[in-house]
C-alpha positions in Angstrom: 54.1 18.1 -61.0 57.2 17.4 -62.9 60.2 16.3 -60.8 63.0 18.6 -61.2 65.6 15.5 -60.3 64.1 13.3 -63.2 64.2 16.2 -65.8 67.8 16.6 -64.9 68.8 13.0 -64.6 71.4 13.4 -67.5 73.3 15.8 -65.0 73.6 13.4 -62.5 77.2 12.6 -61.2 79.5 12.2 -58.1 83.1 12.7 -56.9 85.8 10.1 -56.8 85.3 10.1 -52.9 81.5 9.7 -53.3 82.2 6.6 -55.7 84.2 4.9 -52.8 81.7 6.0 -50.1 78.6 4.7 -52.2 80.3 1.3 -53.0 81.2 0.8 -49.4 77.8 1.7 -47.9 75.8 -0.4 -50.3 78.5 -3.2 -50.7 78.7 -3.0 -54.3 81.4 -5.2 -55.8 82.8 -5.4 -59.3 79.0 -5.9 -60.6 78.7 -2.1 -60.3 81.6 -0.7 -62.3 79.5 2.7 -62.8 78.2 3.9 -59.5 76.3 7.0 -61.4 74.7 4.5 -63.9 73.7 2.2 -61.0 72.2 5.3 -59.0 70.5 6.6 -62.0 69.0 3.4 -62.8 67.4 3.0 -59.1 66.2 6.7 -59.4 64.5 6.0 -62.5 62.8 2.8 -61.3 59.0 3.2 -61.0 59.2 1.9 -57.2 61.4 4.6 -56.2 60.1 7.0 -53.8 61.7 10.6 -54.4 61.2 13.5 -51.9 63.0 16.7 -51.4 64.0 18.0 -48.0 65.9 21.5 -48.2 68.6 21.4 -50.5 68.8 17.7 -50.9 66.6 14.7 -52.8 65.9 11.5 -51.1 65.3 8.4 -53.1 64.3 5.5 -51.2 64.4 2.2 -53.2 65.3 -1.8 -52.6 66.1 -0.8 -48.8 68.5 1.9 -49.7 68.5 5.6 -49.7 70.2 7.8 -52.0 71.0 11.4 -51.3 71.4 13.9 -54.2 72.2 17.5 -53.8 69.1 19.5 -55.4 71.3 22.1 -57.2 74.2 20.5 -58.5 72.6 16.9 -59.1 75.6 15.5 -57.2 75.1 12.1 -55.6 76.4 12.7 -52.0 76.0 9.3 -50.5 74.0 6.1 -50.4 73.5 3.8 -47.6 71.1 1.0 -46.6 67.9 1.7 -44.8 
């Protein structure tokens, strides 16, 4: 079965508030200038566990959970497990 999130990975984006929230929740500093690229890299990692519950995708990897809206492919938030 193909994963709709991976098929639409180029549509992944977030809002300015989302960038701030993700940086804060994951304690990302200057090393992650592009938060969307950081999340995209994590989602594409072979170790990522991707599940869908209702309207959201949940990606668990490296001790964090990334939440993506399943319809708009907006990264809603990311936080440590």
